[in-house]
C-alpha positions in Angstrom: 93.1 126.2 103.4 91.0 123.1 103.7 92.2 119.8 102.2 89.2 119.6 99.8 90.4 122.9 98.3 94.0 121.8 97.8 95.4 120.8 94.4 98.2 118.7 95.9 98.1 116.1 98.7 101.0 114.0 99.9 101.3 111.3 102.5 103.9 108.9 103.8 102.8 105.5 102.6 103.9 103.4 105.5 103.6 99.6 105.1 100.6 99.8 102.7 97.8 97.1 102.5 96.9 94.4 100.0 98.9 91.6 98.4 100.7 94.0 96.0 101.1 96.6 98.8 99.3 99.2 96.6 96.4 100.1 99.0 96.7 103.1 101.3 94.3 104.1 104.1 92.9 107.5 105.0 90.5 108.9 107.5 87.3 110.9 106.7 89.1 114.2 107.0 91.9 113.2 104.6 89.7 111.4 102.1 87.8 114.7 101.5 90.7 115.7 99.2 89.1 113.3 96.7 86.0 114.8 95.1 82.5 113.8 96.2 81.8 111.9 92.9 84.8 109.7 93.4 83.8 108.9 97.0 80.2 108.2 96.0 81.2 106.0 93.0 83.8 104.2 95.1 86.6 104.9 92.6 89.1 107.6 91.7 90.6 108.1 88.3 94.4 107.8 88.7 97.2 108.6 86.4 100.7 107.4 87.2 103.6 109.3 85.6 100.8 110.7 83.2 101.2 107.5 81.1 99.5 104.7 83.0 95.8 105.5 83.8 93.0 103.6 85.4 90.4 103.6 88.2 91.5 102.9 91.7 88.9 101.5 94.2 88.1 104.1 96.9 86.2 102.3 99.5 84.9 103.1 103.0 86.3 100.3 105.2 84.0 101.3 108.1 84.8 102.3 111.6 87.9 101.4 113.4 86.7 101.0 117.0 90.2 101.3 118.5 90.4 104.8 117.1 86.7 105.7 116.6 87.2 106.9 113.1 86.1 105.8 109.6 88.9 104.4 107.4 89.0 104.6 103.6 91.2 102.6 101.3 92.5 103.7 97.9 93.9 101.1 95.5 96.8 102.5 93.5 98.1 101.3 90.2 100.1 98.2 90.9 103.7 97.7 89.8 102.6 94.9 87.5 100.3 97.4 85.7 102.8 100.3 85.4 103.0 101.7 89.0 105.9 101.4 91.4 106.7 100.1 94.9 104.9 102.4 97.2 105.6 101.0 100.7 107.9 103.1 102.8 107.8 106.0 100.4 105.9 109.3 100.0 102.9 109.5 97.6 101.7 112.8 96.2 98.4 113.3 94.3 97.8 116.3 92.0 94.1 117.0 91.5 93.3 118.1 87.9 89.9 118.7 86.5 89.6 117.4 82.9 86.2 117.9 81.4 83.6 116.8 84.0 85.8 114.6 86.1 88.9 114.9 88.3 92.1 113.0 87.5 94.6 112.4 90.3 98.1 112.4 88.9 100.2 110.3 91.3 103.9 110.8 92.0 106.1 108.8 94.4 109.3 109.9 96.1 111.6 108.6 98.8 111.3 109.9 102.3 113.7 112.9 102.7 114.2 113.2 99.0 114.3 116.6 97.2 110.7 116.0 95.9 109.4 115.1 99.4 111.2 118.2 100.9 109.7 120.4 98.2 106.1 119.1 98.8 106.6 119.6 102.6 107.9 123.1 102.2 105.0 124.1 99.9 102.3 122.7 102.2 99.8 125.0 103.8 99.2 122.2 106.4 101.4 119.4 107.7 99.9 116.8 110.1 100.3 113.3 111.2 97.7 110.5 110.9 96.4 109.0 114.2 97.4 105.7 115.7 100.7 104.3 116.9 102.2 104.3 113.4 101.2 107.8 112.4 102.2 108.9 109.0 103.0 112.5 108.0 100.9 114.2 105.4 100.4 117.6 103.9 98.6 119.6 101.2 98.9 122.7 99.2 
């Protein structure tokens, strides 16, 4: 199974980026989970806890010459707007097609929690991002 064909994708958040610590980074191979329209438009439609909805910027941050890979950054719904603290936790996205667009329902769990363990055990692939601070991820 390829990541673009998966309905669920989870990743350890790590430290996160941005002032609100709500921006997570991916490489080209991981960002392919998000549909082509979202990547082309530079935004993904997110739903947190199915109640809070909004567009999150999905931007190509260009090449990281230390690792020779493109990095993408996704801005998640901030805590101030109904999200949660993401840093140091595990973020899971469920891809749902509603009408003509995809919605990415976002869930957050603590590392080692029952939800995290369940996502990990269901995964068709589990890997680690590159770099010195690699983060575990998987999809199913």
